[in-house]
N, C-alpha and C positions, 0 to 999 in steps of 0.2 A: 859119509856124506853128511853135510849139515842140513838138518830139516828146517826149511824156511817158513813153512806155514801151511794153512789149509788150501786145498785145491779151489780154484775159482769156480769150477763147474760141478764139484761134488764134495759136499761137506764131510763125507766119511773118508775122504782121501787126503793125504798130505803130499807136499811137494818139496823138492830140493833140487840141487844141480849136481850133475856128474862131474868128474875131474875134467871132462871135455866141454863143460858148460852147457850140457844138454839137460832139459827139464826131465826130472824123474818123478813119476806119480806112484804112490803106493798107499796101501791101507795101514792105518796106524792111529794110535791114541794121541790126542792133542797135547798130552804131557811131553811128547817127544820134540815139540817145536823148540828150536834153539839148541838141540843136542846133536851130537855126532852119532850116526847109526851106520851099520853095515847093511847094504842093500844088494840083493841078488836080482839082476835084470832078467825078467821072464818074457818080455815081448818088446818089439820095436814098432813105433808108429811114426807117421810123418813128422809130427811136431814134438813128440815126447817119447820117453821110454817108460814102460810100466815095470815096476819092481815089487819085491816083497821084502819086508824087514826080516833080517836074520833072526833076531830075538826081540819080541815086543815086551 
């Protein structure tokens, strides 16, 4: 997944989009913005998915 930027609601979280264009929020360092990362989805919410970065 391409890391798009910081979450609008939590500065400690990053966001990107899944292959199905669903927003994915996960904890990560800002150095990941603009890079491709592997994300494991850990929970589903109404408007987004929560994930964790495979390797930070």
